[in-house]
PDB file of N, CA, C and O in Angstrom:
ATOM      1  N   THR A   1     145.567 137.590-257.659  1.00  0.00           N
ATOM      2  CA  THR A   1     144.395 136.925-258.186  1.00  0.00           C
ATOM      3  C   THR A   1     143.651 136.250-257.040  1.00  0.00           C
ATOM      4  O   THR A   1     144.252 135.595-256.189  1.00  0.00           O
ATOM      5  N   LEU A   2     142.358 136.420-257.035  1.00  0.00           N
ATOM      6  CA  LEU A   2     141.510 135.819-256.016  1.00  0.00           C
ATOM      7  C   LEU A   2     140.455 134.968-256.701  1.00  0.00           C
ATOM      8  O   LEU A   2     139.644 135.475-257.475  1.00  0.00           O
ATOM      9  N   ASN A   3     140.468 133.668-256.413  1.00  0.00           N
ATOM     10  CA  ASN A   3     139.458 132.761-256.960  1.00  0.00           C
ATOM     11  C   ASN A   3     138.381 132.549-255.911  1.00  0.00           C
ATOM     12  O   ASN A   3     138.671 132.130-254.790  1.00  0.00           O
ATOM     13  N   LEU A   4     137.159 132.835-256.267  1.00  0.00           N
ATOM     14  CA  LEU A   4     136.043 132.650-255.351  1.00  0.00           C
ATOM     15  C   LEU A   4     135.352 131.326-255.628  1.00  0.00           C
ATOM     16  O   LEU A   4     135.014 131.022-256.772  1.00  0.00           O
ATOM     17  N   SER A   5     135.146 130.554-254.597  1.00  0.00           N
ATOM     18  CA  SER A   5     134.402 129.303-254.711  1.00  0.00           C
ATOM     19  C   SER A   5     132.994 129.541-254.216  1.00  0.00           C
ATOM     20  O   SER A   5     132.786 130.133-253.157  1.00  0.00           O
ATOM     21  N   LYS A   6     132.040 129.081-254.982  1.00  0.00           N
ATOM     22  CA  LYS A   6     130.644 129.297-254.629  1.00  0.00           C
ATOM     23  C   LYS A   6     129.902 127.971-254.704  1.00  0.00           C
ATOM     24  O   LYS A   6     129.982 127.256-255.703  1.00  0.00           O
ATOM     25  N   ASN A   7     129.184 127.652-253.642  1.00  0.00           N
ATOM     26  CA  ASN A   7     128.401 126.428-253.574  1.00  0.00           C
ATOM     27  C   ASN A   7     126.936 126.835-253.490  1.00  0.00           C
ATOM     28  O   ASN A   7     126.483 127.335-252.460  1.00  0.00           O
ATOM     29  N   MET A   8     126.187 126.618-254.590  1.00  0.00           N
ATOM     30  CA  MET A   8     124.803 127.085-254.609  1.00  0.00           C
ATOM     31  C   MET A   8     123.937 126.140-255.416  1.00  0.00           C
ATOM     32  O   MET A   8     124.284 125.759-256.534  1.00  0.00           O
ATOM     33  N   ILE A   9     122.803 125.766-254.837  1.00  0.00           N
ATOM     34  CA  ILE A   9     121.814 124.936-255.528  1.00  0.00           C
ATOM     35  C   ILE A   9     120.504 125.713-255.598  1.00  0.00           C
ATOM     36  O   ILE A   9     120.065 126.300-254.610  1.00  0.00           O
ATOM     37  N   VAL A  10     119.885 125.710-256.780  1.00  0.00           N
ATOM     38  CA  VAL A  10     118.596 126.362-256.984  1.00  0.00           C
ATOM     39  C   VAL A  10     117.581 125.279-257.335  1.00  0.00           C
ATOM     40  O   VAL A  10     117.844 124.429-258.185  1.00  0.00           O
ATOM     41  N   ILE A  11     116.419 125.311-256.678  1.00  0.00           N
ATOM     42  CA  ILE A  11     115.361 124.348-256.942  1.00  0.00           C
ATOM     43  C   ILE A  11     114.120 125.097-257.421  1.00  0.00           C
ATOM     44  O   ILE A  11     113.665 126.044-256.780  1.00  0.00           O
ATOM     45  N   THR A  12     113.585 124.658-258.553  1.00  0.00           N
ATOM     46  CA  THR A  12     112.355 125.222-259.089  1.00  0.00           C
ATOM     47  C   THR A  12     111.298 124.122-259.067  1.00  0.00           C
ATOM     48  O   THR A  12     111.443 123.093-259.727  1.00  0.00           O
ATOM     49  N   LYS A  13     110.224 124.354-258.294  1.00  0.00           N
ATOM     50  CA  LYS A  13     109.165 123.352-258.159  1.00  0.00           C
ATOM     51  C   LYS A  13     107.914 123.825-258.878  1.00  0.00           C
ATOM     52  O   LYS A  13     107.482 124.966-258.717  1.00  0.00           O
ATOM     53  N   THR A  14     107.335 122.927-259.677  1.00  0.00           N
ATOM     54  CA  THR A  14     106.089 123.215-260.378  1.00  0.00           C
ATOM     55  C   THR A  14     105.163 122.008-260.246  1.00  0.00           C
ATOM     56  O   THR A  14     105.589 120.921-259.858  1.00  0.00           O
ATOM     57  N   SER A  15     103.889 122.220-260.576  1.00  0.00           N
ATOM     58  CA  SER A  15     102.932 121.110-260.612  1.00  0.00           C
ATOM     59  C   SER A  15     102.183 121.167-261.934  1.00  0.00           C
ATOM     60  O   SER A  15     102.172 122.190-262.620  1.00  0.00           O
ATOM     61  N   ASP A  16     101.561 120.049-262.274  1.00  0.00           N
ATOM     62  CA  ASP A  16     100.848 119.990-263.555  1.00  0.00           C
ATOM     63  C   ASP A  16      99.408 120.478-263.467  1.00  0.00           C
ATOM     64  O   ASP A  16      98.695 120.491-264.471  1.00  0.00           O
ATOM     65  N   LYS A  17      98.974 120.880-262.271  1.00  0.00           N
ATOM     66  CA  LYS A  17      97.605 121.383-262.101  1.00  0.00           C
ATOM     67  C   LYS A  17      97.613 122.574-261.158  1.00  0.00           C
ATOM     68  O   LYS A  17      98.423 122.645-260.234  1.00  0.00           O
ATOM     69  N   SER A  18      96.704 123.505-261.401  1.00  0.00           N
ATOM     70  CA  SER A  18      96.558 124.639-260.480  1.00  0.00           C
ATOM     71  C   SER A  18      95.253 124.554-259.693  1.00  0.00           C
ATOM     72  O   SER A  18      95.107 125.177-258.641  1.00  0.00           O
ATOM     73  N   VAL A  19      94.305 123.773-260.219  1.00  0.00           N
ATOM     74  CA  VAL A  19      93.031 123.542-259.541  1.00  0.00           C
ATOM     75  C   VAL A  19      92.805 122.038-259.560  1.00  0.00           C
ATOM     76  O   VAL A  19      92.966 121.386-260.592  1.00  0.00           O
ATOM     77  N   VAL A  20      92.424 121.489-258.392  1.00  0.00           N
ATOM     78  CA  VAL A  20      92.220 120.045-258.312  1.00  0.00           C
ATOM     79  C   VAL A  20      90.929 119.712-257.581  1.00  0.00           C
ATOM     80  O   VAL A  20      90.377 120.527-256.842  1.00  0.00           O
ATOM     81  N   ILE A  21      90.467 118.487-257.811  1.00  0.00           N
ATOM     82  CA  ILE A  21      89.314 117.978-257.078  1.00  0.00           C
ATOM     83  C   ILE A  21      89.703 116.651-256.434  1.00  0.00           C
ATOM     84  O   ILE A  21      90.690 116.026-256.823  1.00  0.00           O
ATOM     85  N   LYS A  22      88.932 116.238-255.465  1.00  0.00           N
ATOM     86  CA  LYS A  22      89.191 115.008-254.732  1.00  0.00           C
ATOM     87  C   LYS A  22      89.370 113.828-255.700  1.00  0.00           C
ATOM     88  O   LYS A  22      88.602 113.650-256.646  1.00  0.00           O
ATOM     89  N   GLY A  23      90.405 113.038-255.429  1.00  0.00           N
ATOM     90  CA  GLY A  23      90.677 111.865-256.246  1.00  0.00           C
ATOM     91  C   GLY A  23      91.646 112.097-257.389  1.00  0.00           C
ATOM     92  O   GLY A  23      92.181 111.135-257.941  1.00  0.00           O
ATOM     93  N   GLN A  24      91.888 113.354-257.760  1.00  0.00           N
ATOM     94  CA  GLN A  24      92.819 113.645-258.844  1.00  0.00           C
ATOM     95  C   GLN A  24      94.259 113.475-258.380  1.00  0.00           C
ATOM     96  O   GLN A  24      94.579 113.615-257.199  1.00  0.00           O
ATOM     97  N   LYS A  25      95.111 113.170-259.347  1.00  0.00           N
ATOM     98  CA  LYS A  25      96.543 113.102-259.072  1.00  0.00           C
ATOM     99  C   LYS A  25      97.187 114.408-259.499  1.00  0.00           C
ATOM    100  O   LYS A  25      96.800 115.021-260.494  1.00  0.00           O
ATOM    101  N   ILE A  26      98.184 114.818-258.720  1.00  0.00           N
ATOM    102  CA  ILE A  26      98.998 115.997-259.049  1.00  0.00           C
ATOM    103  C   ILE A  26     100.431 115.513-259.213  1.00  0.00           C
ATOM    104  O   ILE A  26     100.952 114.786-258.367  1.00  0.00           O
ATOM    105  N   LYS A  27     101.059 115.921-260.302  1.00  0.00           N
ATOM    106  CA  LYS A  27     102.459 115.578-260.530  1.00  0.00           C
ATOM    107  C   LYS A  27     103.315 116.811-260.234  1.00  0.00           C
ATOM    108  O   LYS A  27     103.128 117.871-260.832  1.00  0.00           O
ATOM    109  N   PHE A  28     104.253 116.652-259.305  1.00  0.00           N
ATOM    110  CA  PHE A  28     105.184 117.726-258.978  1.00  0.00           C
ATOM    111  C   PHE A  28     106.512 117.478-259.681  1.00  0.00           C
ATOM    112  O   PHE A  28     106.989 116.347-259.769  1.00  0.00           O
ATOM    113  N   GLN A  29     107.095 118.564-260.178  1.00  0.00           N
ATOM    114  CA  GLN A  29     108.411 118.492-260.814  1.00  0.00           C
ATOM    115  C   GLN A  29     109.344 119.444-260.090  1.00  0.00           C
ATOM    116  O   GLN A  29     109.022 120.617-259.900  1.00  0.00           O
ATOM    117  N   ASN A  30     110.497 118.939-259.687  1.00  0.00           N
ATOM    118  CA  ASN A  30     111.527 119.741-259.020  1.00  0.00           C
ATOM    119  C   ASN A  30     112.779 119.714-259.871  1.00  0.00           C
ATOM    120  O   ASN A  30     113.391 118.660-260.047  1.00  0.00           O
ATOM    121  N   VAL A  31     113.165 120.863-260.399  1.00  0.00           N
ATOM    122  CA  VAL A  31     114.383 120.968-261.193  1.00  0.00           C
ATOM    123  C   VAL A  31     115.463 121.535-260.271  1.00  0.00           C
ATOM    124  O   VAL A  31     115.356 122.661-259.784  1.00  0.00           O
ATOM    125  N   ILE A  32     116.493 120.742-260.045  1.00  0.00           N
ATOM    126  CA  ILE A  32     117.554 121.078-259.104  1.00  0.00           C
ATOM    127  C   ILE A  32     118.807 121.386-259.920  1.00  0.00           C
ATOM    128  O   ILE A  32     119.297 120.531-260.658  1.00  0.00           O
ATOM    129  N   THR A  33     119.322 122.604-259.786  1.00  0.00           N
ATOM    130  CA  THR A  33     120.462 123.039-260.578  1.00  0.00           C
ATOM    131  C   THR A  33     121.580 123.533-259.680  1.00  0.00           C
ATOM    132  O   THR A  33     121.348 124.309-258.752  1.00  0.00           O
ATOM    133  N   ASN A  34     122.783 123.084-259.958  1.00  0.00           N
ATOM    134  CA  ASN A  34     123.967 123.579-259.262  1.00  0.00           C
ATOM    135  C   ASN A  34     124.445 124.818-260.022  1.00  0.00           C
ATOM    136  O   ASN A  34     125.057 124.705-261.084  1.00  0.00           O
ATOM    137  N   THR A  35     124.164 125.986-259.477  1.00  0.00           N
ATOM    138  CA  THR A  35     124.558 127.236-260.134  1.00  0.00           C
ATOM    139  C   THR A  35     125.907 127.743-259.623  1.00  0.00           C
ATOM    140  O   THR A  35     126.386 128.796-260.045  1.00  0.00           O
ATOM    141  N   GLY A  36     126.506 126.988-258.718  1.00  0.00           N
ATOM    142  CA  GLY A  36     127.815 127.376-258.187  1.00  0.00           C
ATOM    143  C   GLY A  36     128.936 126.817-259.038  1.00  0.00           C
ATOM    144  O   GLY A  36     128.704 126.274-260.118  1.00  0.00           O
ATOM    145  N   ASN A  37     130.157 126.958-258.539  1.00  0.00           N
ATOM    146  CA  ASN A  37     131.308 126.453-259.275  1.00  0.00           C
ATOM    147  C   ASN A  37     132.004 125.316-258.527  1.00  0.00           C
ATOM    148  O   ASN A  37     133.158 124.995-258.811  1.00  0.00           O
ATOM    149  N   LEU A  38     131.295 124.707-257.568  1.00  0.00           N
ATOM    150  CA  LEU A  38     131.803 123.556-256.826  1.00  0.00           C
ATOM    151  C   LEU A  38     130.898 122.359-257.045  1.00  0.00           C
ATOM    152  O   LEU A  38     129.686 122.510-257.203  1.00  0.00           O
ATOM    153  N   LYS A  39     131.486 121.166-257.056  1.00  0.00           N
ATOM    154  CA  LYS A  39     130.708 119.939-257.141  1.00  0.00           C
ATOM    155  C   LYS A  39     129.999 119.735-255.804  1.00  0.00           C
ATOM    156  O   LYS A  39     130.619 119.835-254.745  1.00  0.00           O
ATOM    157  N   ASN A  40     128.691 119.449-255.857  1.00  0.00           N
ATOM    158  CA  ASN A  40     127.919 119.156-254.645  1.00  0.00           C
ATOM    159  C   ASN A  40     127.804 117.650-254.509  1.00  0.00           C
ATOM    160  O   ASN A  40     127.317 116.976-255.417  1.00  0.00           O
ATOM    161  N   THR A  41     128.252 117.118-253.375  1.00  0.00           N
ATOM    162  CA  THR A  41     128.202 115.684-253.131  1.00  0.00           C
ATOM    163  C   THR A  41     127.252 115.390-251.978  1.00  0.00           C
ATOM    164  O   THR A  41     126.894 116.283-251.210  1.00  0.00           O
ATOM    165  N   ASP A  42     126.854 114.145-251.869  1.00  0.00           N
ATOM    166  CA  ASP A  42     125.934 113.723-250.816  1.00  0.00           C
ATOM    167  C   ASP A  42     124.655 114.554-250.805  1.00  0.00           C
ATOM    168  O   ASP A  42     124.166 114.940-249.743  1.00  0.00           O
ATOM    169  N   VAL A  43     124.119 114.825-251.989  1.00  0.00           N
ATOM    170  CA  VAL A  43     122.908 115.631-252.120  1.00  0.00           C
ATOM    171  C   VAL A  43     121.701 114.765-251.787  1.00  0.00           C
ATOM    172  O   VAL A  43     121.536 113.674-252.332  1.00  0.00           O
ATOM    173  N   GLU A  44     120.860 115.262-250.888  1.00  0.00           N
ATOM    174  CA  GLU A  44     119.636 114.554-250.517  1.00  0.00           C
ATOM    175  C   GLU A  44     118.434 115.397-250.912  1.00  0.00           C
ATOM    176  O   GLU A  44     118.382 116.596-250.639  1.00  0.00           O
ATOM    177  N   PHE A  45     117.467 114.751-251.562  1.00  0.00           N
ATOM    178  CA  PHE A  45     116.220 115.419-251.928  1.00  0.00           C
ATOM    179  C   PHE A  45     115.179 115.097-250.873  1.00  0.00           C
ATOM    180  O   PHE A  45     114.980 113.935-250.520  1.00  0.00           O
ATOM    181  N   LYS A  46     114.517 116.129-250.369  1.00  0.00           N
ATOM    182  CA  LYS A  46     113.447 115.935-249.390  1.00  0.00           C
ATOM    183  C   LYS A  46     112.392 117.007-249.644  1.00  0.00           C
ATOM    184  O   LYS A  46     112.713 118.189-249.775  1.00  0.00           O
ATOM    185  N   ASP A  47     111.129 116.583-249.712  1.00  0.00           N
ATOM    186  CA  ASP A  47     110.041 117.507-249.992  1.00  0.00           C
ATOM    187  C   ASP A  47     108.794 116.988-249.278  1.00  0.00           C
ATOM    188  O   ASP A  47     108.314 115.900-249.597  1.00  0.00           O
ATOM    189  N   PRO A  48     108.264 117.742-248.321  1.00  0.00           N
ATOM    190  CA  PRO A  48     107.081 117.261-247.595  1.00  0.00           C
ATOM    191  C   PRO A  48     105.872 117.131-248.525  1.00  0.00           C
ATOM    192  O   PRO A  48     105.686 117.919-249.453  1.00  0.00           O
ATOM    193  N   ILE A  49     105.072 116.123-248.248  1.00  0.00           N
ATOM    194  CA  ILE A  49     103.846 115.903-249.022  1.00  0.00           C
ATOM    195  C   ILE A  49     102.805 116.924-248.540  1.00  0.00           C
ATOM    196  O   ILE A  49     102.581 117.058-247.337  1.00  0.00           O
ATOM    197  N   PRO A  50     102.165 117.647-249.480  1.00  0.00           N
ATOM    198  CA  PRO A  50     101.202 118.671-249.071  1.00  0.00           C
ATOM    199  C   PRO A  50     100.045 118.100-248.251  1.00  0.00           C
ATOM    200  O   PRO A  50      99.572 116.992-248.503  1.00  0.00           O
ATOM    201  N   GLU A  51      99.608 118.869-247.279  1.00  0.00           N
ATOM    202  CA  GLU A  51      98.458 118.483-246.467  1.00  0.00           C
ATOM    203  C   GLU A  51      97.254 118.280-247.375  1.00  0.00           C
ATOM    204  O   GLU A  51      97.059 119.024-248.336  1.00  0.00           O
ATOM    205  N   GLY A  52      96.449 117.270-247.067  1.00  0.00           N
ATOM    206  CA  GLY A  52      95.257 117.000-247.872  1.00  0.00           C
ATOM    207  C   GLY A  52      95.538 116.146-249.087  1.00  0.00           C
ATOM    208  O   GLY A  52      94.674 115.985-249.950  1.00  0.00           O
ATOM    209  N   THR A  53      96.762 115.585-249.165  1.00  0.00           N
ATOM    210  CA  THR A  53      97.116 114.700-250.271  1.00  0.00           C
ATOM    211  C   THR A  53      97.811 113.464-249.715  1.00  0.00           C
ATOM    212  O   THR A  53      98.257 113.443-248.568  1.00  0.00           O
ATOM    213  N   THR A  54      97.891 112.435-250.553  1.00  0.00           N
ATOM    214  CA  THR A  54      98.575 111.199-250.203  1.00  0.00           C
ATOM    215  C   THR A  54      99.598 110.896-251.286  1.00  0.00           C
ATOM    216  O   THR A  54      99.289 110.937-252.477  1.00  0.00           O
ATOM    217  N   PHE A  55     100.812 110.591-250.864  1.00  0.00           N
ATOM    218  CA  PHE A  55     101.886 110.248-251.802  1.00  0.00           C
ATOM    219  C   PHE A  55     101.536 108.976-252.564  1.00  0.00           C
ATOM    220  O   PHE A  55     101.023 108.022-251.980  1.00  0.00           O
ATOM    221  N   VAL A  56     101.811 108.959-253.873  1.00  0.00           N
ATOM    222  CA  VAL A  56     101.590 107.789-254.717  1.00  0.00           C
ATOM    223  C   VAL A  56     102.878 106.964-254.725  1.00  0.00           C
ATOM    224  O   VAL A  56     103.870 107.354-255.341  1.00  0.00           O
ATOM    225  N   ASN A  57     102.853 105.823-254.037  1.00  0.00           N
ATOM    226  CA  ASN A  57     104.034 104.955-253.991  1.00  0.00           C
ATOM    227  C   ASN A  57     104.469 104.559-255.395  1.00  0.00           C
ATOM    228  O   ASN A  57     103.637 104.263-256.253  1.00  0.00           O
ATOM    229  N   GLY A  58     105.780 104.557-255.620  1.00  0.00           N
ATOM    230  CA  GLY A  58     106.336 104.169-256.917  1.00  0.00           C
ATOM    231  C   GLY A  58     106.321 105.260-257.957  1.00  0.00           C
ATOM    232  O   GLY A  58     106.670 105.014-259.112  1.00  0.00           O
ATOM    233  N   SER A  59     105.922 106.472-257.575  1.00  0.00           N
ATOM    234  CA  SER A  59     105.815 107.553-258.571  1.00  0.00           C
ATOM    235  C   SER A  59     107.072 108.419-258.676  1.00  0.00           C
ATOM    236  O   SER A  59     107.142 109.283-259.550  1.00  0.00           O
ATOM    237  N   VAL A  60     108.054 108.212-257.817  1.00  0.00           N
ATOM    238  CA  VAL A  60     109.263 109.050-257.847  1.00  0.00           C
ATOM    239  C   VAL A  60     110.119 108.675-259.047  1.00  0.00           C
ATOM    240  O   VAL A  60     110.415 107.504-259.285  1.00  0.00           O
ATOM    241  N   MET A  61     110.511 109.709-259.801  1.00  0.00           N
ATOM    242  CA  MET A  61     111.430 109.536-260.921  1.00  0.00           C
ATOM    243  C   MET A  61     112.543 110.570-260.795  1.00  0.00           C
ATOM    244  O   MET A  61     112.296 111.720-260.431  1.00  0.00           O
ATOM    245  N   VAL A  62     113.768 110.150-261.098  1.00  0.00           N
ATOM    246  CA  VAL A  62     114.908 111.057-261.145  1.00  0.00           C
ATOM    247  C   VAL A  62     115.451 111.002-262.567  1.00  0.00           C
ATOM    248  O   VAL A  62     115.911 109.957-263.029  1.00  0.00           O
ATOM    249  N   ASN A  63     115.393 112.124-263.246  1.00  0.00           N
ATOM    250  CA  ASN A  63     115.801 112.213-264.664  1.00  0.00           C
ATOM    251  C   ASN A  63     115.118 111.130-265.499  1.00  0.00           C
ATOM    252  O   ASN A  63     115.738 110.516-266.367  1.00  0.00           O
ATOM    253  N   GLY A  64     113.821 110.904-265.220  1.00  0.00           N
ATOM    254  CA  GLY A  64     113.034 109.972-266.012  1.00  0.00           C
ATOM    255  C   GLY A  64     113.174 108.509-265.621  1.00  0.00           C
ATOM    256  O   GLY A  64     112.567 107.643-266.250  1.00  0.00           O
ATOM    257  N   VAL A  65     113.968 108.217-264.587  1.00  0.00           N
ATOM    258  CA  VAL A  65     114.173 106.833-264.153  1.00  0.00           C
ATOM    259  C   VAL A  65     113.420 106.612-262.846  1.00  0.00           C
ATOM    260  O   VAL A  65     113.613 107.351-261.881  1.00  0.00           O
ATOM    261  N   VAL A  66     112.554 105.585-262.816  1.00  0.00           N
ATOM    262  CA  VAL A  66     111.765 105.274-261.619  1.00  0.00           C
ATOM    263  C   VAL A  66     112.693 104.920-260.473  1.00  0.00           C
ATOM    264  O   VAL A  66     113.655 104.170-260.638  1.00  0.00           O
ATOM    265  N   GLN A  67     112.383 105.477-259.299  1.00  0.00           N
ATOM    266  CA  GLN A  67     113.154 105.236-258.081  1.00  0.00           C
ATOM    267  C   GLN A  67     112.280 104.465-257.101  1.00  0.00           C
ATOM    268  O   GLN A  67     111.749 105.041-256.151  1.00  0.00           O
ATOM    269  N   GLY A  68     112.131 103.166-257.328  1.00  0.00           N
ATOM    270  CA  GLY A  68     111.274 102.332-256.500  1.00  0.00           C
ATOM    271  C   GLY A  68     111.628 102.440-255.033  1.00  0.00           C
ATOM    272  O   GLY A  68     112.799 102.371-254.661  1.00  0.00           O
ATOM    273  N   GLY A  69     110.619 102.608-254.206  1.00  0.00           N
ATOM    274  CA  GLY A  69     110.825 102.679-252.761  1.00  0.00           C
ATOM    275  C   GLY A  69     111.202 104.051-252.237  1.00  0.00           C
ATOM    276  O   GLY A  69     111.240 104.249-251.023  1.00  0.00           O
ATOM    277  N   SER A  70     111.479 104.998-253.109  1.00  0.00           N
ATOM    278  CA  SER A  70     111.832 106.355-252.658  1.00  0.00           C
ATOM    279  C   SER A  70     110.579 107.123-252.280  1.00  0.00           C
ATOM    280  O   SER A  70     109.527 106.968-252.899  1.00  0.00           O
ATOM    281  N   ASN A  71     110.707 107.950-251.258  1.00  0.00           N
ATOM    282  CA  ASN A  71     109.598 108.779-250.791  1.00  0.00           C
ATOM    283  C   ASN A  71     110.140 110.166-250.481  1.00  0.00           C
ATOM    284  O   ASN A  71     111.030 110.298-249.640  1.00  0.00           O
ATOM    285  N   PRO A  72     109.627 111.205-251.138  1.00  0.00           N
ATOM    286  CA  PRO A  72     110.160 112.544-250.925  1.00  0.00           C
ATOM    287  C   PRO A  72     109.986 113.064-249.502  1.00  0.00           C
ATOM    288  O   PRO A  72     110.790 113.879-249.050  1.00  0.00           O
ATOM    289  N   SER A  73     108.961 112.613-248.787  1.00  0.00           N
ATOM    290  CA  SER A  73     108.773 113.121-247.429  1.00  0.00           C
ATOM    291  C   SER A  73     109.820 112.554-246.473  1.00  0.00           C
ATOM    292  O   SER A  73     110.127 113.176-245.456  1.00  0.00           O
ATOM    293  N   VAL A  74     110.367 111.392-246.783  1.00  0.00           N
ATOM    294  CA  VAL A  74     111.433 110.788-245.987  1.00  0.00           C
ATOM    295  C   VAL A  74     112.794 111.283-246.458  1.00  0.00           C
ATOM    296  O   VAL A  74     113.708 111.475-245.656  1.00  0.00           O
ATOM    297  N   GLY A  75     112.918 111.487-247.765  1.00  0.00           N
ATOM    298  CA  GLY A  75     114.168 111.934-248.373  1.00  0.00           C
ATOM    299  C   GLY A  75     114.944 110.774-248.963  1.00  0.00           C
ATOM    300  O   GLY A  75     114.805 109.628-248.534  1.00  0.00           O
ATOM    301  N   PHE A  76     115.770 111.091-249.962  1.00  0.00           N
ATOM    302  CA  PHE A  76     116.607 110.086-250.609  1.00  0.00           C
ATOM    303  C   PHE A  76     117.767 110.793-251.307  1.00  0.00           C
ATOM    304  O   PHE A  76     117.680 111.970-251.657  1.00  0.00           O
ATOM    305  N   LYS A  77     118.848 110.049-251.498  1.00  0.00           N
ATOM    306  CA  LYS A  77     120.049 110.597-252.141  1.00  0.00           C
ATOM    307  C   LYS A  77     119.831 110.710-253.643  1.00  0.00           C
ATOM    308  O   LYS A  77     119.162 109.880-254.259  1.00  0.00           O
ATOM    309  N   ILE A  78     120.420 111.767-254.219  1.00  0.00           N
ATOM    310  CA  ILE A  78     120.475 111.895-255.672  1.00  0.00           C
ATOM    311  C   ILE A  78     121.950 111.994-256.060  1.00  0.00           C
ATOM    312  O   ILE A  78     122.817 112.174-255.205  1.00  0.00           O
ATOM    313  N   ASP A  79     122.218 111.874-257.347  1.00  0.00           N
ATOM    314  CA  ASP A  79     123.598 111.915-257.821  1.00  0.00           C
ATOM    315  C   ASP A  79     124.271 113.224-257.444  1.00  0.00           C
ATOM    316  O   ASP A  79     123.616 114.240-257.211  1.00  0.00           O
ATOM    317  N   ASP A  80     125.605 113.174-257.389  1.00  0.00           N
ATOM    318  CA  ASP A  80     126.379 114.394-257.176  1.00  0.00           C
ATOM    319  C   ASP A  80     126.047 115.389-258.283  1.00  0.00           C
ATOM    320  O   ASP A  80     125.728 115.002-259.407  1.00  0.00           O
ATOM    321  N   LEU A  81     126.126 116.659-257.955  1.00  0.00           N
ATOM    322  CA  LEU A  81     125.827 117.713-258.929  1.00  0.00           C
ATOM    323  C   LEU A  81     127.094 118.478-259.263  1.00  0.00           C
ATOM    324  O   LEU A  81     127.642 119.202-258.432  1.00  0.00           O
ATOM    325  N   GLU A  82     127.543 118.306-260.486  1.00  0.00           N
ATOM    326  CA  GLU A  82     128.682 119.083-260.991  1.00  0.00           C
ATOM    327  C   GLU A  82     128.216 120.522-261.213  1.00  0.00           C
ATOM    328  O   GLU A  82     127.013 120.763-261.307  1.00  0.00           O
ATOM    329  N   PRO A  83     129.130 121.475-261.298  1.00  0.00           N
ATOM    330  CA  PRO A  83     128.730 122.851-261.621  1.00  0.00           C
ATOM    331  C   PRO A  83     127.907 122.876-262.915  1.00  0.00           C
ATOM    332  O   PRO A  83     128.256 122.217-263.894  1.00  0.00           O
ATOM    333  N   ASN A  84     126.830 123.633-262.905  1.00  0.00           N
ATOM    334  CA  ASN A  84     125.910 123.812-264.035  1.00  0.00           C
ATOM    335  C   ASN A  84     125.099 122.558-264.368  1.00  0.00           C
ATOM    336  O   ASN A  84     124.394 122.544-265.377  1.00  0.00           O
ATOM    337  N   ALA A  85     125.178 121.516-263.556  1.00  0.00           N
ATOM    338  CA  ALA A  85     124.392 120.301-263.802  1.00  0.00           C
ATOM    339  C   ALA A  85     122.980 120.478-263.254  1.00  0.00           C
ATOM    340  O   ALA A  85     122.746 121.250-262.324  1.00  0.00           O
ATOM    341  N   THR A  86     122.044 119.740-263.857  1.00  0.00           N
ATOM    342  CA  THR A  86     120.643 119.785-263.451  1.00  0.00           C
ATOM    343  C   THR A  86     120.125 118.366-263.272  1.00  0.00           C
ATOM    344  O   THR A  86     120.450 117.471-264.052  1.00  0.00           O
ATOM    345  N   VAL A  87     119.315 118.170-262.236  1.00  0.00           N
ATOM    346  CA  VAL A  87     118.632 116.909-261.985  1.00  0.00           C
ATOM    347  C   VAL A  87     117.147 117.235-261.856  1.00  0.00           C
ATOM    348  O   VAL A  87     116.782 118.223-261.218  1.00  0.00           O
ATOM    349  N   THR A  88     116.290 116.411-262.457  1.00  0.00           N
ATOM    350  CA  THR A  88     114.852 116.608-262.368  1.00  0.00           C
ATOM    351  C   THR A  88     114.232 115.460-261.563  1.00  0.00           C
ATOM    352  O   THR A  88     114.387 114.287-261.903  1.00  0.00           O
ATOM    353  N   VAL A  89     113.527 115.829-260.487  1.00  0.00           N
ATOM    354  CA  VAL A  89     112.842 114.856-259.639  1.00  0.00           C
ATOM    355  C   VAL A  89     111.342 115.101-259.770  1.00  0.00           C
ATOM    356  O   VAL A  89     110.871 116.223-259.588  1.00  0.00           O
ATOM    357  N   THR A  90     110.595 114.039-260.087  1.00  0.00           N
ATOM    358  CA  THR A  90     109.136 114.154-260.161  1.00  0.00           C
ATOM    359  C   THR A  90     108.509 113.118-259.234  1.00  0.00           C
ATOM    360  O   THR A  90     109.091 112.068-258.963  1.00  0.00           O
ATOM    361  N   PHE A  91     107.308 113.438-258.757  1.00  0.00           N
ATOM    362  CA  PHE A  91     106.521 112.477-257.973  1.00  0.00           C
ATOM    363  C   PHE A  91     105.069 112.907-258.028  1.00  0.00           C
ATOM    364  O   PHE A  91     104.751 114.040-258.391  1.00  0.00           O
ATOM    365  N   GLU A  92     104.188 111.975-257.658  1.00  0.00           N
ATOM    366  CA  GLU A  92     102.750 112.253-257.687  1.00  0.00           C
ATOM    367  C   GLU A  92     102.135 112.093-256.326  1.00  0.00           C
ATOM    368  O   GLU A  92     102.613 111.327-255.490  1.00  0.00           O
ATOM    369  N   VAL A  93     101.044 112.845-256.113  1.00  0.00           N
ATOM    370  CA  VAL A  93     100.206 112.718-254.933  1.00  0.00           C
ATOM    371  C   VAL A  93      98.752 112.639-255.414  1.00  0.00           C
ATOM    372  O   VAL A  93      98.418 113.073-256.516  1.00  0.00           O
ATOM    373  N   THR A  94      97.907 112.079-254.563  1.00  0.00           N
ATOM    374  CA  THR A  94      96.471 112.027-254.849  1.00  0.00           C
ATOM    375  C   THR A  94      95.770 112.942-253.866  1.00  0.00           C
ATOM    376  O   THR A  94      96.072 112.926-252.673  1.00  0.00           O
ATOM    377  N   VAL A  95      94.827 113.747-254.365  1.00  0.00           N
ATOM    378  CA  VAL A  95      94.067 114.654-253.503  1.00  0.00           C
ATOM    379  C   VAL A  95      93.075 113.838-252.700  1.00  0.00           C
ATOM    380  O   VAL A  95      92.288 113.076-253.260  1.00  0.00           O
ATOM    381  N   ASP A  96      93.115 114.002-251.355  1.00  0.00           N
ATOM    382  CA  ASP A  96      92.236 113.264-250.435  1.00  0.00           C
ATOM    383  C   ASP A  96      90.805 113.765-250.520  1.00  0.00           C
ATOM    384  O   ASP A  96      89.931 113.258-249.816  1.00  0.00           O
TER     385      ASP A  96
END
C-alpha cells in the first residue's frame, strides 16, 4: 500500500466589476481552498494592488470578519487550512 500526500492550494480571484471609472471602488474576492490531503500551516495571503488603484484601508475581511490594519500588498497570515477547507479574503481598491 502506498499513501500519497498532496499539499495543494487553489485560489480563485474575482471582482465585483468588469468596467470601472475613476473614483469607483472595486471589491476583490479571493477564495482559497486546500484541495490537498495535508493541513497547510503558516499560510500567508499576499496580493499586489493593481496599478492605477489605491487600497482602501480597513477593507480587508477574512470569512466576513474585518481585519483591521491588514494590507494585501504587504501580506498577512490567515488561519491554517485543513484538507478541503476554504477561506475567503476580500478587500477594496479605489480607481485613481
